[in-house]
Residue, then its C-alpha position, 0 to 999 in steps of 0.5 A: m492477523f495482519r502482523a506488520f505493515l511496512r512503511s513502503e506505503e510511503q510512496n512516491a512517483i519519483g525515483l522508482r528504479h532511476t535516480p534523477t537529480v532533484q533540483a533545488t527548486q523542486k526540493s523547496s516546493t516539496n518541503a512547502k507541500s510537506s509543511a502544508r500537509a503537516r499543518y492540515n493533518f496536525g489535529f488528526l495526528m493526536q489519534t495514535q491509532r492508524y487504520a488501513l484497507v488492504a487486500y491480502l494475496k492468498s495466491p501463488a504470487g502472494e506466497f512467492v513474495e512472502k518467500l522472497r521477502r524472507e530471503l532478502h530480509p530475514e530480520l523482518p517480522h512475518l508480513a502477509a502479502h497484500l495490496t494497499i487500497l488505503p495507506p495508514r491514517p488516523l480516523r476523523g470519527s469512530e471505527s463504526a462510522a468509518l466501517q459504514v463508509l467502507e461498506r457503502i462505497c465498496g458495496e457499489e464497486e464491482p470486483f475487478e482483476v489487476t495484473l502484476g507488472c515488473v519489479e521496481t524500487f522507490v530508491p532514492v526516496t525509500p529503500t523499498i522493493f516492490i512489484r508495480i501494478d500494470s493492468a487496472a492500476s487506474h481502477m485501484s487509484e479511482l477506488h482509493h480516491k473514492l474511499n479517501t473521504a468522510e471519516l477516512q479522509f487524510q491528506e497523504e504525504w506521498p502520491y498513491i501508487p498501486h503496488l505490491t511491496i516485496a521488502k523495505m531494506g535498511a539502506e539504499a545499497p542493500a535495496l539496490a542489491a535486493y532489487e537485482v535479486a528480486r528482478r531475476r526471481w520475478e522473471e523466473y516466476a512461472g505462476s499467474r500474475r493476475i489478482f482478482l480483487e473482491n475481498l478487502t480487509f479493514v485493519r488497525e495498528d494495535s502496536p508498532n509493527c502489529w496490525i489486527d483485522l477489524a472487518p472484511i469488506q466485500l466489493g459489490r456486496r450491495l450490487v449482489s443483494r439488489 
């Protein structure tokens, strides 16, 4: 059961740890793009249910993140540590059709390994603390691009940045304080930072902050069966 999904999937390449000044022209451009995306997606937002594709981290690194999240933000519901391949989105068709797309594309993709990098934050865009993906981040981005098609196509609000969410705080100040704690804890972590991606999970938002597993998706399934 995927119990919750932080809005930390609202990703942005701007403002990770640094807080650069945003010029008025940049804001105007961003607002225009956001308006266009809103119009593009309006018809699909009539669907209240949202779907995502994630990779659960059942590893020492995943356990580390879950424990650290409880320490930094104990009010949050339990969240299974995960990497997001497709951020939340409505479907353009049925669940079964979307599942067929996932199985077809993922079945042709070889499983691969990613490496967890350093702790960063999306402040000032969102008060989110996360661990960046270093090795194979481009592979995750390519898979995300391939899967964002057909019934799963959606024009996302933010650029896709492969990462492992630690926690989303309530405001910028506690996020920066949590960032310092998380950074020190992660530097002290002695376990493996490598994650082998083979088994993914298609999930659906059942109610606010409550997601359920719909189906396992295996990378390379069709390659093995040949």
